C-alpha positions as CSV (number, residue, x, y, z in Angstrom):
1,M,0.0,-0.1,0.1
2,S,1.5,3.3,-1.0
3,D,2.0,6.1,1.7
4,E,-1.0,8.0,-0.3
5,T,-3.4,5.3,0.6
6,A,-2.3,5.1,3.8
7,V,-3.2,8.2,4.8
8,A,-6.4,8.3,2.8
9,G,-7.5,4.7,4.1
10,T,-6.6,6.0,8.0
11,S,-9.0,8.7,9.1
12,T,-11.9,6.0,10.4
13,E,-8.9,4.5,12.5
14,R,-7.9,7.5,14.0
15,I,-11.2,8.1,15.3
16,K,-10.9,5.1,17.1
17,D,-7.2,5.5,17.8
18,R,-8.3,8.5,20.1
19,M,-11.3,6.9,21.5
20,A,-9.2,3.4,22.8
21,G,-9.3,1.9,26.1
22,P,-7.1,0.0,28.4
23,A,-5.5,-3.0,26.5
24,E,-6.3,-6.6,28.3
25,E,-4.0,-7.4,30.5
26,T,-2.1,-11.0,29.8
27,R,0.0,-13.3,31.8
28,P,3.6,-12.5,31.5
29,T,5.5,-15.9,30.1
30,S,8.3,-17.5,31.5
31,G,11.1,-15.8,29.8
32,Q,9.4,-12.7,30.8
33,R,9.3,-13.8,34.2
34,A,12.8,-14.5,34.3
35,F,13.6,-11.1,32.6
36,L,11.1,-9.0,35.3
37,Q,13.5,-10.8,38.0
38,E,17.1,-10.1,36.6
39,L,16.1,-6.3,35.7
40,S,14.6,-6.2,39.4
41,A,17.7,-7.7,41.1
42,G,19.9,-4.8,39.8
43,L,17.3,-2.1,40.8
44,Q,16.4,-1.1,44.5
45,A,13.1,-1.1,46.1
46,G,10.5,1.3,44.4
47,Q,12.5,1.8,41.1
48,M,10.1,-1.0,39.7
49,A,6.1,-1.5,39.6
50,G,3.9,-4.2,37.5
51,D,0.3,-3.1,38.9
52,E,-2.1,-2.6,36.2
53,E,-2.9,0.9,37.6
54,T,0.9,2.3,36.9
55,L,1.1,0.3,33.6
56,T,-1.9,1.6,32.5
57,V,-0.7,5.4,33.6
58,Y,2.8,4.8,32.0
59,S,1.6,3.0,28.5
60,I,0.8,6.3,26.7
61,D,2.1,10.2,26.6
62,Q,-0.7,13.1,25.5
63,G,-0.7,11.7,22.0
64,P,-3.7,10.3,19.8
65,M,-3.0,5.9,20.1
66,L,-3.0,3.8,17.5
67,E,-3.7,0.9,20.0
68,R,-2.8,0.6,23.6
69,H,-0.4,-1.9,24.9
70,L,0.7,-2.3,28.8
71,P,4.1,-2.6,29.0
72,L,5.8,-5.7,31.2
73,A,6.6,-3.2,33.7
74,V,7.7,0.3,34.8
75,V,10.7,1.3,35.7
76,W,12.4,3.9,37.4
77,A,15.9,5.2,37.2
78,E,18.6,6.8,39.4
79,S,21.3,7.1,37.9
80,V,23.4,6.5,34.6
81,D,24.5,2.8,36.3
82,D,20.7,2.2,36.7
83,V,20.2,2.7,33.1
84,Q,23.0,0.9,31.6
85,H,21.6,-1.8,34.0
86,I,18.2,-1.8,32.2
87,V,19.6,-1.4,28.9
88,R,21.9,-4.6,28.9
89,T,19.2,-6.4,30.5
90,C,16.8,-5.9,28.0
91,A,19.2,-6.4,25.2
92,A,20.4,-9.8,26.7
93,H,16.4,-10.8,26.7
94,H,15.6,-8.9,23.6
95,V,12.8,-6.6,25.4
96,P,12.1,-3.7,23.5
97,I,12.5,-0.1,25.9
98,V,10.1,3.2,25.7
99,A,11.8,5.7,27.1
100,R,9.9,8.4,29.3
101,G,9.9,12.0,30.5
102,A,7.0,13.9,31.9
103,G,4.7,12.2,29.0
104,T,3.5,15.4,28.0
105,G,4.6,14.5,24.0
106,V,1.3,14.7,21.7
107,S,2.4,12.4,18.8
108,G,3.0,9.2,20.5
109,G,6.4,9.2,20.7
110,A,6.3,7.7,24.4
111,H,3.5,5.2,23.7
112,A,4.6,1.9,25.0
113,T,4.8,-0.3,22.6
114,Q,4.1,-4.8,22.8
115,G,6.1,-6.4,25.1
116,C,8.4,-3.6,26.3
117,I,9.1,-1.8,29.2
118,V,8.9,1.7,30.0
119,L,11.9,3.6,31.5
120,G,10.8,6.7,33.4
121,L,13.9,9.2,33.6
122,E,11.9,11.7,35.8
123,R,14.1,10.7,38.9
124,M,17.4,11.7,37.5
125,N,16.5,16.0,38.0
126,R,19.4,17.2,39.3
127,I,21.4,20.0,38.0
128,L,25.1,18.9,37.7
129,D,26.8,22.1,37.3
130,L,25.9,25.5,36.0
131,N,28.4,27.7,34.8
132,P,28.0,31.1,34.6
133,D,31.4,32.1,32.9
134,D,30.7,29.6,30.2
135,E,27.0,30.2,30.0
136,T,26.7,26.5,30.0
137,A,24.8,24.4,32.3
138,V,25.3,20.0,32.7
139,V,21.7,18.2,33.6
140,E,20.1,15.4,33.8
141,P,17.2,14.1,31.7
142,G,14.4,15.2,34.3
143,V,15.6,18.1,34.8
144,I,12.3,20.1,34.1
145,N,12.1,23.1,31.7
146,A,11.3,25.7,34.2
147,D,13.6,24.6,36.9
148,L,16.4,25.0,35.0
149,N,15.4,28.5,34.1
150,A,15.0,29.1,37.8
151,A,18.6,28.4,38.5
152,A,19.6,30.0,35.5
153,A,17.9,33.4,36.4
154,E,19.8,33.7,39.7
155,H,23.2,34.4,37.4
156,G,21.2,36.5,34.8
157,L,20.7,33.6,32.6
158,M,18.2,31.8,30.8
159,Y,17.4,28.5,29.1
160,A,16.1,30.1,25.5
161,P,13.7,27.0,24.5
162,D,10.4,26.9,26.4
163,P,7.6,25.0,25.1
164,A,4.1,25.4,25.9
165,S,4.6,22.8,28.5
166,Y,7.9,24.3,30.1
167,K,6.8,24.3,33.7
168,V,6.0,20.2,33.6
169,S,8.5,18.9,30.8
170,T,11.6,17.5,30.8
171,I,15.0,18.4,29.2
172,G,15.1,15.2,28.2
173,G,11.8,15.0,26.6
174,N,12.6,18.1,24.9
175,V,15.8,16.6,23.7
176,A,14.0,13.5,22.6
177,T,11.9,15.9,20.0
178,N,13.8,18.7,19.6
179,A,11.0,21.2,20.9
180,G,10.8,24.5,19.8
181,G,8.0,27.3,22.0
182,L,7.9,31.1,21.9
183,R,10.8,31.9,22.0
184,C,12.1,29.7,19.1
185,A,11.5,32.7,17.0
186,K,14.5,34.6,17.5
187,Y,16.7,31.5,20.1
188,G,15.7,28.6,18.0
189,V,14.8,25.6,19.2
190,T,16.4,22.8,21.7
191,R,18.9,21.6,18.8
192,D,20.4,24.9,18.9
193,S,20.7,25.2,22.4
194,V,22.2,21.4,22.8
195,L,26.4,21.6,23.0
196,A,26.6,17.8,23.9
197,L,24.9,14.6,25.2
198,D,25.8,11.5,27.3
199,V,24.0,8.8,26.1
200,V,23.7,5.1,26.8
201,M,23.6,3.1,24.0
202,A,21.4,-0.3,22.8
203,D,24.4,-2.5,24.2
204,G,24.2,-0.5,27.6
205,S,27.7,1.3,26.9
206,L,27.9,5.2,27.6
207,M,29.0,7.5,24.8
208,H,29.6,11.4,25.1
209,T,29.3,13.3,22.1
210,G,29.8,17.2,21.3
211,H,31.5,19.7,23.1
212,Q,31.9,22.0,26.3
213,T,32.4,25.0,23.7
214,F,29.9,26.9,21.6
215,K,32.0,26.2,18.3
216,G,33.2,22.5,17.3
217,V,33.3,21.3,14.0
218,A,35.5,18.1,14.6
219,G,34.1,14.7,13.3
220,Y,30.0,14.1,12.1
221,D,27.9,16.2,14.6
222,L,26.2,13.1,16.6
223,T,24.8,15.2,19.0
224,A,22.6,17.0,16.6
225,L,21.6,14.0,15.0
226,L,20.7,12.7,18.6
227,V,18.7,15.8,19.4
228,G,14.9,14.9,17.9
229,S,15.6,11.1,17.7
230,E,12.7,10.3,20.2
231,G,14.3,7.9,22.3
232,T,15.4,5.5,18.8
233,L,19.1,6.2,18.6
234,G,19.9,5.9,22.7
235,I,19.3,7.5,25.7
236,V,19.7,10.8,26.5
237,V,21.0,10.5,30.7
238,G,22.9,14.3,30.5
239,V,23.2,16.9,28.3
240,T,24.7,20.1,28.2
241,V,23.4,23.1,27.5
242,R,24.4,26.7,26.2
243,L,22.7,29.6,28.4
244,K,21.5,33.0,27.1
245,Y,21.5,35.9,28.9
246,L,18.3,36.8,30.8
247,P,16.9,40.1,29.1
248,R,16.7,43.3,31.4
249,E,14.0,44.7,29.3
250,I,10.5,43.3,27.9
251,H,8.2,45.2,25.4
252,T,5.1,43.4,24.3
253,I,2.5,44.4,21.4
254,A,-0.8,43.3,20.9
255,A,-2.0,43.7,17.2
256,F,-5.4,43.1,16.6
257,Y,-7.3,42.8,13.1
258,Q,-10.7,41.9,11.8
259,D,-8.9,39.0,10.0
260,F,-6.7,36.4,10.6
261,R,-4.8,36.5,7.1
262,S,-4.1,40.3,7.6
263,A,-2.5,39.1,11.2
264,A,-0.4,37.0,9.4
265,A,0.6,39.6,6.9
266,G,1.4,41.5,9.6
267,V,4.5,39.0,10.3
268,L,6.1,39.7,7.1
269,A,5.8,43.4,7.4
270,V,7.8,42.7,10.9
271,G,10.4,40.5,9.0
272,K,11.0,43.7,6.0
273,A,11.4,45.9,8.5
274,R,14.4,43.6,9.7
275,V,13.3,43.5,13.3
276,Q,13.7,40.6,15.0
277,P,11.0,39.6,18.1
278,A,11.7,37.0,20.3
279,I,8.3,36.2,20.6
280,M,5.9,36.5,17.5
281,E,2.7,34.3,18.5
282,L,-0.5,34.3,15.8
283,L,-4.2,33.7,17.6
284,D,-7.4,33.8,15.6
285,N,-10.8,34.2,16.1
286,G,-11.5,30.6,17.5
287,T,-8.7,30.9,19.9
288,L,-9.7,34.4,21.4
289,E,-13.3,33.0,21.6
290,Q,-12.2,30.2,23.2
291,L,-10.1,32.0,26.2
292,D,-12.7,34.6,26.4
293,E,-14.9,31.5,27.7
294,L,-12.1,29.6,29.3
295,H,-11.2,32.9,31.1
296,G,-13.8,35.5,31.4
297,G,-11.8,37.9,28.7
298,D,-12.9,40.0,25.8
299,L,-10.3,39.7,23.7
300,Q,-12.9,39.3,20.5
301,K,-14.1,42.3,21.6
302,R,-11.1,43.9,20.5
303,G,-10.3,42.1,17.3
304,K,-10.8,38.4,15.4
305,S,-7.4,38.0,15.1
306,L,-4.3,38.6,17.4
307,L,-0.6,39.2,16.7
308,L,1.4,39.2,20.0
309,I,5.4,40.2,19.7
310,Q,7.5,40.5,22.2
311,T,11.3,42.5,21.8
312,D,13.8,41.9,24.1
313,G,16.9,43.3,25.4
314,F,18.6,46.3,25.4
315,G,16.8,47.4,22.2
316,A,13.3,46.5,23.1
317,A,12.0,49.9,23.5
318,A,13.4,51.1,19.7
319,E,12.4,47.6,18.0
320,A,9.1,47.7,19.6
321,D,8.6,50.8,18.5
322,V,9.0,49.9,14.9
323,V,7.1,47.2,14.9
324,R,3.7,49.3,16.6
325,L,4.4,51.7,13.3
326,V,4.9,48.7,10.9
327,L,1.7,47.1,12.0
328,A,-0.5,50.0,12.5
329,D,0.1,50.8,8.9
330,G,-0.9,47.4,8.0
331,G,-4.3,48.0,9.5
332,A,-3.9,46.7,12.9
333,T,-5.5,47.9,16.4
334,V,-2.1,48.5,18.0
335,T,-1.7,48.3,22.3
336,T,0.8,49.2,24.6
337,E,0.1,46.8,27.1
338,A,0.6,47.2,31.1
339,S,3.5,44.8,32.4
340,A,0.8,42.8,34.5
341,E,-1.4,42.3,30.8
342,A,1.8,41.5,28.8
343,E,2.8,38.5,31.1
344,M,-1.2,37.5,31.0
345,L,-1.3,37.6,27.3
346,V,1.4,35.4,27.2
347,E,0.7,33.0,29.6
348,L,-2.7,32.9,27.6
349,R,-0.7,32.0,24.1
350,R,1.1,29.3,26.2
351,N,-1.9,27.7,27.4
352,S,-4.2,28.2,24.0
353,R,-3.7,24.6,22.7
354,G,-8.1,24.3,24.2
355,V,-9.1,21.7,26.5
356,E,-11.1,18.5,25.6
357,V,-14.2,18.8,26.6
358,D,-17.0,15.5,26.2
359,D,-19.0,17.6,23.2
360,E,-16.7,18.3,21.2
361,F,-14.3,16.0,19.0
362,R,-11.1,17.8,17.3
363,V,-7.8,16.8,15.3
364,G,-5.3,18.8,15.0
365,E,-1.4,19.0,14.1
366,D,1.8,21.1,13.8
367,I,2.9,22.1,10.2
368,A,5.4,24.4,9.5
369,V,5.3,26.2,5.7
370,P,8.2,28.8,4.6
371,R,6.7,32.5,6.2
372,S,6.8,33.4,3.0
373,R,3.5,31.3,2.5
374,L,2.0,32.0,5.6
375,V,-0.8,33.8,4.1
376,D,-1.1,31.3,1.7
377,F,-1.5,28.9,4.2
378,V,-3.8,30.6,6.5
379,A,-6.2,30.9,3.4
380,E,-6.2,27.3,2.4
381,L,-6.9,26.2,6.1
382,E,-9.9,28.0,6.1
383,A,-11.3,27.2,2.5
384,M,-10.6,23.4,4.0
385,A,-12.6,24.1,6.9
386,A,-15.4,25.6,5.0
387,R,-15.5,22.9,2.6
388,F,-15.3,20.3,4.7
389,Q,-17.6,21.9,7.1
390,V,-15.7,21.9,10.1
391,R,-14.5,24.3,12.7
392,L,-11.2,25.6,12.5
393,K,-8.9,27.1,15.1
394,V,-5.1,28.1,14.8
395,V,-2.5,29.5,17.1
396,A,0.8,29.7,15.7
397,H,4.4,30.3,16.1
398,A,4.4,32.6,13.5
399,G,8.0,34.2,13.5
400,D,9.1,30.5,12.1
401,G,6.0,29.5,10.2
402,N,5.0,26.6,12.5
403,L,0.9,26.6,13.1
404,H,-1.2,24.7,15.4
405,P,-3.8,24.3,13.1
406,T,-7.4,22.4,14.8
407,F,-10.0,20.9,12.7
408,W,-13.0,20.5,15.3
409,M,-16.8,20.0,15.2
410,E,-19.2,20.4,18.7
411,R,-21.7,17.0,19.9
412,V,-20.3,14.8,17.7
413,D,-20.8,10.9,18.8
414,P,-18.1,9.2,17.0
415,T,-20.4,5.8,17.2
416,T,-22.8,7.3,14.9
417,D,-21.5,10.2,12.8
418,A,-19.4,8.2,10.6
419,D,-19.5,11.1,7.8
420,A,-18.8,13.9,9.8
421,L,-15.6,12.4,11.6
422,R,-14.6,11.0,7.7
423,R,-14.6,15.2,7.0
424,L,-13.1,16.1,10.3
425,N,-9.9,13.5,9.5
426,A,-10.3,14.7,5.2
427,A,-9.6,17.9,6.6
428,L,-6.5,17.4,8.4
429,D,-5.3,14.9,6.1
430,E,-5.5,18.1,3.0
431,S,-3.8,20.6,5.2
432,I,-1.0,18.3,5.6
433,R,-0.4,17.6,2.0
434,V,-1.0,21.3,1.2
435,G,1.1,22.3,3.8
436,L,3.9,19.5,2.2
437,D,2.9,21.4,-1.3
438,M,4.1,24.7,0.0
439,G,7.8,23.7,1.3
440,G,6.5,22.7,4.4
441,T,6.7,19.7,7.0
442,I,4.3,17.4,8.7
443,T,6.1,18.5,12.4
444,G,7.7,22.1,13.2
445,E,8.7,21.0,17.1
446,H,6.3,17.6,18.2
447,G,8.3,15.2,16.4
448,V,6.7,12.1,14.5
449,G,6.9,9.4,17.3
450,Q,3.7,6.9,16.3
451,Y,0.6,8.8,14.8
452,K,2.9,10.8,12.2
453,L,3.8,7.8,10.8
454,R,1.2,7.7,8.4
455,W,2.4,11.2,6.7
456,L,6.0,10.5,6.5
457,G,6.1,9.0,3.2
458,L,4.7,11.9,1.8
459,E,7.5,14.3,2.9
460,Q,10.9,11.9,2.9
461,P,11.0,10.0,-0.3
462,E,11.9,5.8,0.6
463,P,16.1,6.5,-0.4
464,V,16.1,8.9,2.3
465,R,13.8,6.4,4.5
466,E,16.2,3.5,3.9
467,L,19.4,6.0,4.9
468,Q,17.3,6.6,8.2
469,R,16.8,2.8,8.5
470,R,20.4,2.1,8.1
471,I,21.3,4.8,10.6
472,K,18.8,3.0,13.0
473,G,20.6,-0.3,12.6
474,L,23.8,0.9,13.2
475,F,23.3,2.6,16.8
476,D,20.4,-0.2,17.5
477,P,20.9,-3.4,16.1
478,Q,18.6,-5.6,17.7
479,G,15.9,-2.5,17.4
480,I,15.0,-2.7,20.9
481,L,14.6,1.4,21.3
482,N,11.5,2.9,21.0
483,P,10.5,0.4,17.9
484,G,7.9,1.4,15.5
485,K,8.5,5.1,16.4
486,A,9.9,8.5,14.6
487,I,11.4,6.6,11.1
């Protein structure tokens, strides 16, 4: 079956995926029991669990399910030695390993696979070193993004990548998916801040990649390869990151437009003015409506779309003045927010992915397109929503063309309204194809995981995918590291 056929034929299955319940529990075989005993022998009390409640909770992340499998066990590593013991034992028994941080991924990258163990890394949560002179930090994979930022702030520094889940997501998880965030317009994504990695390989050996310096071009860049590999090439147990200066001054600009396409055009206008904001976020009318409902605000009274921009650093005020003029010339109602409201708007954006409620059904993605095609893609999304008779909500990291479109319906019964669900998922499939036709990608920051494998062939030709499979085979000959994900 071709990749195109696979995509078109998965709409009904995708609905079932999200409604899937717990898997049936099966008794471990004698070989599995021997494996679990050997695994437990090298760990302390409280580092391993096999009860159904724990297995169920740790069997998925926040992504849609293709199918639910309960792992053989959940194991929490507390040291590098623990990880090496776990990996060596799994390698000896050919047992798959799914590494997990906080479980905040939305692409199924941490879903349990059949016969696997889930390796929890959240207890490896120490900041091992923070050097303000070198502007670097060395952390274990379970360190929470926000905790690293708090520690860095004491020295006038920050860790730049800030995904929406930064208050709970781990650095190891951020590395696994090459996570982005609001500040990526100026500071880039996780890969741009990672200097070195300590990685337990598929045979249990420990490898160090990269360097402590900001520059270094000796050999192949294995660090860059491992960032975004979603746990398929090795288990990250240490991360050396580059820190940035904590801005002394921040200016927030809220520009309200009467339509989304004009707001998207404002993004390009700021770029043509050669101003580099730290944050450029775009919220459409559906998002403003939902935020007003959730928080009792009046954003909709001020416009039908919001372009939220922050400038930072010593030149923040001058840059903000240019931005205001450019956006006002483009028809926006531009406000200079007080600091309290500015922080509120940014926090609302961080939490604007929405909440699931019983009478709604939704499908969404994180497509990225070249910034020059942003306006075109928004127009196509709106046309798709009208054509398929579904509702549309879009939030976007507009500074780098990364959009999060969500198609949704109210009061859908997935067991009876098959045509409505077909239209919903047909709109999602078409958004993927149109984004790719514009030179985009199926995932800007969430990763491929398990869920997006259905679209990967539309973006990457078979020779590229075969090369990736060969790389995977070199790093993981037995195929035990997060099988069925990413590639």
